[in-house]
NUPA-528986 format. One record per residue (C-alpha): x, y, z; residue number from 1; chain. Coordinates in steps of 0.05 Angstrom, whole numbers. Layout:
<pabas>
{paba {X; Y; Z}; NUM; A};
...
</pabas>
This chain:
<pabas>
{paba {290; -2037; -2895}; 1; A};
{paba {289; -2092; -2950}; 2; A};
{paba {247; -2155; -2946}; 3; A};
{paba {301; -2202; -2921}; 4; A};
{paba {321; -2152; -2864}; 5; A};
{paba {244; -2145; -2843}; 6; A};
{paba {235; -2218; -2845}; 7; A};
{paba {295; -2231; -2799}; 8; A};
{paba {273; -2175; -2751}; 9; A};
{paba {204; -2210; -2748}; 10; A};
{paba {236; -2276; -2728}; 11; A};
{paba {291; -2251; -2680}; 12; A};
{paba {275; -2181; -2653}; 13; A};
{paba {242; -2186; -2583}; 14; A};
{paba {199; -2125; -2595}; 15; A};
{paba {167; -2153; -2658}; 16; A};
{paba {156; -2220; -2623}; 17; A};
{paba {121; -2184; -2567}; 18; A};
{paba {75; -2147; -2615}; 19; A};
{paba {54; -2216; -2646}; 20; A};
{paba {52; -2252; -2579}; 21; A};
{paba {-16; -2285; -2558}; 22; A};
{paba {-10; -2254; -2490}; 23; A};
{paba {16; -2188; -2509}; 24; A};
{paba {-38; -2148; -2472}; 25; A};
{paba {-23; -2186; -2410}; 26; A};
{paba {53; -2171; -2414}; 27; A};
{paba {47; -2099; -2433}; 28; A};
{paba {-4; -2083; -2380}; 29; A};
{paba {30; -2112; -2325}; 30; A};
{paba {99; -2086; -2341}; 31; A};
{paba {67; -2017; -2349}; 32; A};
{paba {36; -2021; -2281}; 33; A};
{paba {95; -2052; -2246}; 34; A};
{paba {150; -2013; -2280}; 35; A};
{paba {133; -1953; -2319}; 36; A};
{paba {81; -1922; -2277}; 37; A};
{paba {121; -1921; -2211}; 38; A};
{paba {187; -1914; -2250}; 39; A};
{paba {215; -1980; -2221}; 40; A};
{paba {281; -2001; -2246}; 41; A};
{paba {282; -2070; -2219}; 42; A};
{paba {240; -2119; -2177}; 43; A};
{paba {252; -2184; -2135}; 44; A};
{paba {224; -2246; -2169}; 45; A};
{paba {185; -2270; -2112}; 46; A};
{paba {150; -2202; -2100}; 47; A};
{paba {140; -2193; -2174}; 48; A};
{paba {107; -2263; -2176}; 49; A};
{paba {58; -2245; -2120}; 50; A};
{paba {40; -2180; -2157}; 51; A};
{paba {27; -2219; -2221}; 52; A};
{paba {-12; -2271; -2184}; 53; A};
{paba {-58; -2215; -2157}; 54; A};
{paba {-63; -2187; -2227}; 55; A};
{paba {-84; -2254; -2259}; 56; A};
{paba {-136; -2266; -2204}; 57; A};
{paba {-171; -2202; -2222}; 58; A};
{paba {-167; -2217; -2297}; 59; A};
{paba {-199; -2285; -2283}; 60; A};
{paba {-255; -2255; -2247}; 61; A};
{paba {-273; -2216; -2308}; 62; A};
{paba {-255; -2263; -2362}; 63; A};
{paba {-268; -2329; -2330}; 64; A};
{paba {-225; -2380; -2293}; 65; A};
{paba {-199; -2410; -2360}; 66; A};
{paba {-162; -2346; -2374}; 67; A};
{paba {-87; -2349; -2363}; 68; A};
{paba {-87; -2417; -2327}; 69; A};
{paba {-11; -2421; -2316}; 70; A};
{paba {21; -2398; -2250}; 71; A};
{paba {53; -2330; -2246}; 72; A};
{paba {123; -2357; -2240}; 73; A};
{paba {116; -2394; -2304}; 74; A};
{paba {95; -2332; -2341}; 75; A};
{paba {153; -2295; -2312}; 76; A};
{paba {204; -2350; -2331}; 77; A};
{paba {173; -2352; -2403}; 78; A};
{paba {178; -2274; -2409}; 79; A};
{paba {251; -2276; -2387}; 80; A};
{paba {272; -2334; -2431}; 81; A};
{paba {326; -2320; -2486}; 82; A};
{paba {272; -2337; -2538}; 83; A};
{paba {228; -2278; -2512}; 84; A};
{paba {276; -2227; -2478}; 85; A};
{paba {219; -2185; -2453}; 86; A};
{paba {245; -2186; -2383}; 87; A};
{paba {320; -2189; -2359}; 88; A};
{paba {332; -2236; -2303}; 89; A};
{paba {394; -2225; -2263}; 90; A};
{paba {425; -2232; -2195}; 91; A};
{paba {447; -2168; -2160}; 92; A};
{paba {513; -2165; -2121}; 93; A};
{paba {512; -2201; -2053}; 94; A};
{paba {442; -2227; -2065}; 95; A};
{paba {417; -2299; -2082}; 96; A};
{paba {347; -2275; -2101}; 97; A};
{paba {334; -2266; -2173}; 98; A};
{paba {311; -2196; -2198}; 99; A};
{paba {271; -2178; -2260}; 100; A};
{paba {276; -2115; -2302}; 101; A};
{paba {242; -2100; -2368}; 102; A};
{paba {285; -2096; -2431}; 103; A};
{paba {295; -2041; -2479}; 104; A};
{paba {255; -2080; -2530}; 105; A};
{paba {196; -2082; -2484}; 106; A};
{paba {201; -2009; -2469}; 107; A};
{paba {202; -1991; -2541}; 108; A};
{paba {139; -2031; -2552}; 109; A};
{paba {104; -1993; -2494}; 110; A};
{paba {127; -1925; -2521}; 111; A};
{paba {101; -1942; -2592}; 112; A};
{paba {34; -1970; -2569}; 113; A};
{paba {25; -1908; -2525}; 114; A};
{paba {22; -1869; -2590}; 115; A};
{paba {-38; -1905; -2613}; 116; A};
{paba {-81; -1864; -2570}; 117; A};
{paba {-115; -1813; -2610}; 118; A};
{paba {-90; -1742; -2592}; 119; A};
{paba {-138; -1685; -2587}; 120; A};
{paba {-80; -1636; -2602}; 121; A};
{paba {-20; -1649; -2644}; 122; A};
{paba {31; -1589; -2644}; 123; A};
{paba {73; -1575; -2702}; 124; A};
{paba {99; -1502; -2689}; 125; A};
{paba {140; -1520; -2628}; 126; A};
{paba {176; -1578; -2663}; 127; A};
{paba {187; -1535; -2723}; 128; A};
{paba {220; -1482; -2681}; 129; A};
{paba {260; -1538; -2647}; 130; A};
{paba {289; -1559; -2709}; 131; A};
{paba {312; -1490; -2729}; 132; A};
{paba {341; -1482; -2660}; 133; A};
{paba {382; -1547; -2670}; 134; A};
{paba {405; -1525; -2735}; 135; A};
{paba {427; -1457; -2712}; 136; A};
{paba {464; -1491; -2655}; 137; A};
{paba {497; -1537; -2703}; 138; A};
{paba {517; -1482; -2751}; 139; A};
{paba {543; -1438; -2695}; 140; A};
{paba {582; -1497; -2658}; 141; A};
{paba {615; -1519; -2722}; 142; A};
{paba {635; -1447; -2746}; 143; A};
{paba {712; -1439; -2751}; 144; A};
{paba {711; -1369; -2774}; 145; A};
{paba {720; -1322; -2711}; 146; A};
{paba {690; -1262; -2751}; 147; A};
{paba {628; -1302; -2771}; 148; A};
{paba {617; -1323; -2696}; 149; A};
{paba {625; -1251; -2672}; 150; A};
{paba {576; -1227; -2723}; 151; A};
{paba {525; -1282; -2702}; 152; A};
{paba {532; -1262; -2629}; 153; A};
{paba {525; -1187; -2646}; 154; A};
{paba {461; -1205; -2682}; 155; A};
{paba {433; -1239; -2621}; 156; A};
{paba {455; -1181; -2578}; 157; A};
{paba {419; -1131; -2623}; 158; A};
{paba {357; -1174; -2621}; 159; A};
{paba {359; -1179; -2545}; 160; A};
{paba {368; -1105; -2540}; 161; A};
{paba {308; -1095; -2585}; 162; A};
{paba {266; -1141; -2542}; 163; A};
{paba {287; -1105; -2481}; 164; A};
{paba {268; -1036; -2512}; 165; A};
{paba {198; -1065; -2531}; 166; A};
{paba {187; -1093; -2461}; 167; A};
{paba {205; -1023; -2431}; 168; A};
{paba {157; -992; -2475}; 169; A};
{paba {101; -1037; -2454}; 170; A};
{paba {100; -1085; -2510}; 171; A};
{paba {98; -1158; -2481}; 172; A};
{paba {99; -1219; -2527}; 173; A};
{paba {60; -1272; -2488}; 174; A};
{paba {46; -1342; -2513}; 175; A};
{paba {-26; -1355; -2527}; 176; A};
{paba {-58; -1419; -2493}; 177; A};
{paba {-48; -1460; -2559}; 178; A};
{paba {28; -1447; -2560}; 179; A};
{paba {33; -1460; -2487}; 180; A};
{paba {-3; -1526; -2488}; 181; A};
{paba {35; -1549; -2550}; 182; A};
{paba {103; -1536; -2514}; 183; A};
{paba {81; -1569; -2451}; 184; A};
{paba {59; -1631; -2487}; 185; A};
{paba {125; -1634; -2524}; 186; A};
{paba {162; -1625; -2459}; 187; A};
{paba {124; -1679; -2426}; 188; A};
{paba {138; -1729; -2482}; 189; A};
{paba {210; -1712; -2486}; 190; A};
{paba {217; -1719; -2409}; 191; A};
{paba {185; -1788; -2410}; 192; A};
{paba {223; -1812; -2472}; 193; A};
{paba {287; -1791; -2439}; 194; A};
{paba {268; -1832; -2377}; 195; A};
{paba {252; -1893; -2421}; 196; A};
{paba {318; -1886; -2457}; 197; A};
{paba {358; -1905; -2394}; 198; A};
{paba {348; -1977; -2401}; 199; A};
{paba {372; -1974; -2474}; 200; A};
{paba {432; -1939; -2448}; 201; A};
{paba {446; -1995; -2396}; 202; A};
{paba {436; -2048; -2449}; 203; A};
{paba {488; -2012; -2495}; 204; A};
{paba {538; -2013; -2439}; 205; A};
{paba {523; -2088; -2427}; 206; A};
{paba {533; -2101; -2502}; 207; A};
{paba {600; -2066; -2502}; 208; A};
{paba {621; -2104; -2443}; 209; A};
{paba {598; -2172; -2477}; 210; A};
{paba {641; -2155; -2538}; 211; A};
{paba {701; -2146; -2494}; 212; A};
{paba {692; -2213; -2462}; 213; A};
{paba {685; -2248; -2525}; 214; A};
{paba {749; -2220; -2547}; 215; A};
{paba {781; -2241; -2485}; 216; A};
{paba {755; -2311; -2492}; 217; A};
{paba {788; -2319; -2559}; 218; A};
{paba {849; -2284; -2544}; 219; A};
{paba {914; -2324; -2562}; 220; A};
{paba {967; -2267; -2548}; 221; A};
{paba {1006; -2255; -2483}; 222; A};
{paba {979; -2232; -2419}; 223; A};
{paba {1009; -2162; -2426}; 224; A};
{paba {972; -2155; -2492}; 225; A};
{paba {905; -2177; -2464}; 226; A};
{paba {912; -2127; -2405}; 227; A};
{paba {928; -2072; -2453}; 228; A};
{paba {867; -2093; -2496}; 229; A};
{paba {822; -2097; -2435}; 230; A};
{paba {841; -2027; -2407}; 231; A};
{paba {840; -1997; -2477}; 232; A};
{paba {768; -2024; -2486}; 233; A};
{paba {745; -1998; -2419}; 234; A};
{paba {772; -1929; -2441}; 235; A};
{paba {737; -1939; -2506}; 236; A};
{paba {671; -1950; -2469}; 237; A};
{paba {680; -1886; -2428}; 238; A};
{paba {702; -1845; -2488}; 239; A};
{paba {647; -1873; -2536}; 240; A};
{paba {590; -1830; -2561}; 241; A};
{paba {543; -1866; -2509}; 242; A};
{paba {594; -1853; -2452}; 243; A};
{paba {607; -1781; -2468}; 244; A};
{paba {535; -1765; -2478}; 245; A};
{paba {514; -1797; -2413}; 246; A};
{paba {571; -1765; -2375}; 247; A};
{paba {553; -1698; -2400}; 248; A};
{paba {480; -1710; -2382}; 249; A};
{paba {497; -1734; -2310}; 250; A};
{paba {544; -1675; -2297}; 251; A};
{paba {487; -1628; -2324}; 252; A};
{paba {435; -1659; -2280}; 253; A};
{paba {480; -1668; -2216}; 254; A};
{paba {491; -1593; -2211}; 255; A};
{paba {452; -1567; -2150}; 256; A};
{paba {435; -1501; -2186}; 257; A};
{paba {409; -1540; -2245}; 258; A};
{paba {363; -1581; -2201}; 259; A};
{paba {336; -1522; -2164}; 260; A};
{paba {327; -1490; -2231}; 261; A};
{paba {288; -1547; -2260}; 262; A};
{paba {244; -1552; -2197}; 263; A};
{paba {225; -1479; -2203}; 264; A};
{paba {211; -1482; -2280}; 265; A};
{paba {169; -1545; -2274}; 266; A};
{paba {127; -1518; -2216}; 267; A};
{paba {118; -1452; -2253}; 268; A};
{paba {98; -1489; -2316}; 269; A};
{paba {46; -1537; -2282}; 270; A};
{paba {15; -1479; -2244}; 271; A};
{paba {-8; -1442; -2308}; 272; A};
{paba {-85; -1446; -2320}; 273; A};
{paba {-81; -1469; -2390}; 274; A};
{paba {-36; -1528; -2367}; 275; A};
{paba {-85; -1550; -2316}; 276; A};
{paba {-133; -1565; -2371}; 277; A};
{paba {-89; -1616; -2404}; 278; A};
{paba {-88; -1661; -2341}; 279; A};
{paba {-13; -1672; -2347}; 280; A};
{paba {11; -1731; -2307}; 281; A};
{paba {34; -1706; -2236}; 282; A};
{paba {97; -1746; -2240}; 283; A};
{paba {124; -1692; -2291}; 284; A};
{paba {135; -1643; -2230}; 285; A};
{paba {190; -1693; -2204}; 286; A};
{paba {215; -1721; -2269}; 287; A};
{paba {284; -1696; -2256}; 288; A};
{paba {287; -1738; -2190}; 289; A};
{paba {266; -1797; -2233}; 290; A};
{paba {323; -1783; -2280}; 291; A};
{paba {372; -1781; -2226}; 292; A};
{paba {349; -1846; -2199}; 293; A};
{paba {352; -1880; -2268}; 294; A};
{paba {420; -1850; -2280}; 295; A};
{paba {445; -1875; -2213}; 296; A};
{paba {425; -1946; -2234}; 297; A};
{paba {460; -1937; -2298}; 298; A};
{paba {524; -1914; -2265}; 299; A};
{paba {520; -1974; -2216}; 300; A};
{paba {512; -2019; -2277}; 301; A};
{paba {574; -1993; -2311}; 302; A};
{paba {613; -2002; -2244}; 303; A};
{paba {587; -2071; -2235}; 304; A};
{paba {608; -2088; -2306}; 305; A};
{paba {679; -2064; -2291}; 306; A};
{paba {682; -2102; -2228}; 307; A};
{paba {658; -2163; -2263}; 308; A};
{paba {710; -2154; -2318}; 309; A};
{paba {765; -2151; -2267}; 310; A};
{paba {741; -2213; -2234}; 311; A};
{paba {736; -2248; -2301}; 312; A};
{paba {810; -2228; -2313}; 313; A};
{paba {828; -2256; -2242}; 314; A};
{paba {792; -2324; -2263}; 315; A};
{paba {834; -2327; -2326}; 316; A};
{paba {897; -2317; -2289}; 317; A};
{paba {874; -2371; -2237}; 318; A};
{paba {860; -2419; -2293}; 319; A};
{paba {927; -2407; -2323}; 320; A};
{paba {961; -2418; -2257}; 321; A};
{paba {922; -2481; -2247}; 322; A};
{paba {946; -2506; -2313}; 323; A};
{paba {1016; -2495; -2295}; 324; A};
{paba {1005; -2532; -2228}; 325; A};
{paba {976; -2590; -2266}; 326; A};
{paba {1039; -2592; -2310}; 327; A};
{paba {1082; -2590; -2250}; 328; A};
{paba {1041; -2649; -2217}; 329; A};
{paba {1047; -2689; -2280}; 330; A};
{paba {1123; -2682; -2278}; 331; A};
{paba {1125; -2701; -2205}; 332; A};
{paba {1083; -2763; -2219}; 333; A};
{paba {1125; -2782; -2276}; 334; A};
{paba {1187; -2774; -2231}; 335; A};
{paba {1160; -2817; -2177}; 336; A};
{paba {1142; -2872; -2229}; 337; A};
{paba {1214; -2871; -2254}; 338; A};
{paba {1245; -2869; -2185}; 339; A};
{paba {1250; -2943; -2177}; 340; A};
{paba {1270; -2955; -2250}; 341; A};
{paba {1312; -2893; -2272}; 342; A};
{paba {1334; -2892; -2344}; 343; A};
{paba {1405; -2908; -2361}; 344; A};
{paba {1455; -2851; -2371}; 345; A};
{paba {1442; -2776; -2361}; 346; A};
{paba {1372; -2760; -2385}; 347; A};
{paba {1368; -2689; -2355}; 348; A};
{paba {1418; -2635; -2339}; 349; A};
{paba {1405; -2572; -2300}; 350; A};
{paba {1454; -2515; -2284}; 351; A};
{paba {1431; -2505; -2213}; 352; A};
{paba {1380; -2536; -2167}; 353; A};
{paba {1343; -2469; -2160}; 354; A};
{paba {1340; -2401; -2192}; 355; A};
{paba {1380; -2344; -2163}; 356; A};
{paba {1331; -2291; -2143}; 357; A};
{paba {1359; -2223; -2125}; 358; A};
{paba {1304; -2177; -2094}; 359; A};
{paba {1337; -2111; -2073}; 360; A};
{paba {1269; -2084; -2045}; 361; A};
{paba {1264; -2142; -1996}; 362; A};
{paba {1326; -2125; -1963}; 363; A};
{paba {1313; -2099; -1890}; 364; A};
{paba {1320; -2026; -1879}; 365; A};
{paba {1373; -2000; -1829}; 366; A};
{paba {1357; -2001; -1757}; 367; A};
{paba {1402; -1967; -1707}; 368; A};
{paba {1432; -2015; -1655}; 369; A};
{paba {1404; -2017; -1586}; 370; A};
{paba {1446; -1984; -1531}; 371; A};
{paba {1450; -2030; -1472}; 372; A};
{paba {1424; -2000; -1408}; 373; A};
{paba {1477; -2008; -1353}; 374; A};
{paba {1449; -2002; -1283}; 375; A};
{paba {1499; -1971; -1233}; 376; A};
{paba {1508; -2015; -1172}; 377; A};
{paba {1556; -2004; -1113}; 378; A};
{paba {1618; -2049; -1119}; 379; A};
{paba {1640; -2088; -1057}; 380; A};
{paba {1716; -2091; -1044}; 381; A};
{paba {1743; -2163; -1043}; 382; A};
{paba {1806; -2198; -1033}; 383; A};
{paba {1844; -2217; -1099}; 384; A};
{paba {1866; -2290; -1105}; 385; A};
{paba {1924; -2273; -1154}; 386; A};
{paba {1983; -2226; -1161}; 387; A};
{paba {1956; -2157; -1180}; 388; A};
{paba {2022; -2123; -1187}; 389; A};
{paba {2024; -2129; -1263}; 390; A};
{paba {1960; -2088; -1268}; 391; A};
{paba {1997; -2030; -1235}; 392; A};
{paba {2060; -2034; -1277}; 393; A};
{paba {2030; -2007; -1343}; 394; A};
{paba {2069; -1961; -1384}; 395; A};
{paba {2035; -1897; -1409}; 396; A};
{paba {2071; -1852; -1460}; 397; A};
{paba {2048; -1781; -1463}; 398; A};
{paba {2051; -1765; -1536}; 399; A};
{paba {2035; -1689; -1523}; 400; A};
{paba {2099; -1685; -1480}; 401; A};
{paba {2142; -1717; -1535}; 402; A};
{paba {2113; -1666; -1586}; 403; A};
{paba {2133; -1612; -1537}; 404; A};
{paba {2204; -1640; -1534}; 405; A};
{paba {2205; -1640; -1610}; 406; A};
{paba {2184; -1570; -1617}; 407; A};
{paba {2235; -1544; -1567}; 408; A};
{paba {2290; -1585; -1604}; 409; A};
{paba {2273; -1555; -1670}; 410; A};
{paba {2267; -1486; -1643}; 411; A};
{paba {2341; -1475; -1660}; 412; A};
{paba {2332; -1487; -1733}; 413; A};
{paba {2357; -1539; -1780}; 414; A};
{paba {2332; -1609; -1792}; 415; A};
{paba {2346; -1660; -1737}; 416; A};
{paba {2347; -1736; -1741}; 417; A};
{paba {2309; -1779; -1691}; 418; A};
{paba {2375; -1799; -1657}; 419; A};
{paba {2394; -1726; -1650}; 420; A};
{paba {2326; -1709; -1619}; 421; A};
{paba {2335; -1770; -1569}; 422; A};
{paba {2406; -1746; -1551}; 423; A};
{paba {2373; -1682; -1524}; 424; A};
{paba {2313; -1716; -1494}; 425; A};
{paba {2335; -1789; -1481}; 426; A};
{paba {2283; -1845; -1477}; 427; A};
{paba {2252; -1855; -1409}; 428; A};
{paba {2204; -1913; -1420}; 429; A};
{paba {2243; -1955; -1468}; 430; A};
{paba {2216; -1986; -1529}; 431; A};
{paba {2144; -1962; -1519}; 432; A};
{paba {2168; -1890; -1521}; 433; A};
{paba {2210; -1906; -1584}; 434; A};
{paba {2147; -1933; -1616}; 435; A};
{paba {2112; -1867; -1596}; 436; A};
{paba {2165; -1828; -1632}; 437; A};
{paba {2160; -1868; -1695}; 438; A};
{paba {2082; -1855; -1692}; 439; A};
{paba {2093; -1782; -1686}; 440; A};
{paba {2141; -1782; -1747}; 441; A};
{paba {2089; -1819; -1787}; 442; A};
{paba {2035; -1764; -1773}; 443; A};
{paba {2082; -1703; -1777}; 444; A};
{paba {2077; -1673; -1848}; 445; A};
{paba {2145; -1641; -1838}; 446; A};
{paba {2182; -1708; -1823}; 447; A};
{paba {2214; -1756; -1873}; 448; A};
{paba {2223; -1829; -1863}; 449; A};
{paba {2275; -1864; -1906}; 450; A};
{paba {2265; -1940; -1897}; 451; A};
{paba {2326; -1953; -1942}; 452; A};
{paba {2374; -1925; -1889}; 453; A};
{paba {2380; -1940; -1816}; 454; A};
{paba {2401; -1906; -1750}; 455; A};
{paba {2417; -1932; -1682}; 456; A};
{paba {2381; -1908; -1622}; 457; A};
{paba {2409; -1919; -1552}; 458; A};
{paba {2375; -1918; -1485}; 459; A};
{paba {2382; -1943; -1414}; 460; A};
{paba {2328; -1988; -1384}; 461; A};
{paba {2306; -1992; -1314}; 462; A};
{paba {2357; -2041; -1292}; 463; A};
{paba {2416; -2000; -1314}; 464; A};
{paba {2429; -2035; -1379}; 465; A};
{paba {2441; -2000; -1446}; 466; A};
{paba {2393; -2018; -1500}; 467; A};
{paba {2403; -2008; -1574}; 468; A};
{paba {2351; -2008; -1631}; 469; A};
{paba {2361; -2000; -1706}; 470; A};
{paba {2303; -1958; -1737}; 471; A};
{paba {2292; -1927; -1804}; 472; A};
{paba {2324; -1858; -1816}; 473; A};
{paba {2275; -1806; -1791}; 474; A};
{paba {2289; -1732; -1805}; 475; A};
{paba {2246; -1678; -1774}; 476; A};
{paba {2244; -1609; -1810}; 477; A};
{paba {2246; -1544; -1773}; 478; A};
{paba {2212; -1505; -1830}; 479; A};
{paba {2149; -1550; -1825}; 480; A};
{paba {2142; -1574; -1756}; 481; A};
{paba {2069; -1550; -1742}; 482; A};
{paba {2047; -1609; -1707}; 483; A};
{paba {1976; -1610; -1683}; 484; A};
</pabas>
């Protein structure tokens, strides 16, 4: 806190500028009435301008028509200007109406000025005990010696057992009214301060998001690196001290059991007679609901920042694609300009007119073929206009009958050639039956075909003529003639 630092804060910090502003009472009185008292997180600019106009009207009735002569919208625009930063002007999603919210700097000034009021009672005991409790919690939470932790827990157990024995014996230690009022005031101050801190939490998240955008704007690496950087920074925001503390607070507050417990404890505290004398703000009884509303606004702010960051990245990709398209159009325009006057010689060579793209996942999946549905209809007998005799002259060779002939021929033992088998069972259907015999030999595991040697096969056709054919030497074995 040296002189230069304080001089810079006096010139640049919005809270200090608000304290030294000419219309500081107007600003603080209005924002306290419109934001702090009703715990309003945001308000539409037209609605807020009407409320400020009414506020100014009542002030002019008391101070004179020359007081605050400017319109309400001018005041709001001046308070939200970057040179002031007492209000934050923004557009919510899916809305074209500007909204205004007070900044953390304005909230700090309100909290600080509220301490100017002279307090009739300033408690010290409760704060001293709070310091001791925090120190004990730190010591216990950072202790790595198991024996030391066990000794501390045993000490607490002994103290609790001793207190139970005193209560059973009729000795009750009850807070006196002074101690009770002291702790109630401390509870109320802490609850209100916690509610005021939510705007600072939102601002911290926005500052982190702004830092990420600045890093992206000056990024010169590849797209993969900037993606890794973005997702890493989003994780950094969530895992920062601010993010961890807020998530722990939200998880604790969102427990239904905790909310019921808070409601019961607050109702019990405010019903005590010494507390009624303090005239505590009635909003304290529902302060945990205000916390939940403020925390929900903070969560929506973080989600909106993530969505805007993704949209910003999409815009960056779109701009990059647009630059590529501009380059392609420039090449096309140059090519059209040179179409009528092409340069002499080969000025460009390409391997292929287009890239070869292989997309295995784009291949269609197998689909079973459709079976045609044939409707059965009665057939009418007609008169043929051609000779149908060849249709009935078809030759059918019964291969099972030929295999039966082979088994009977080999039943006597010893190998037999195809010619010897045909001597016992001559061919009856000529060449077709001979081809069937060769097919049986090729399928019979006990048959051997020697293409280097030949044998002659004789048969008599249907007209009584003797036919002769030369075929490879085929030998059937009697030991392995198990033909299926």
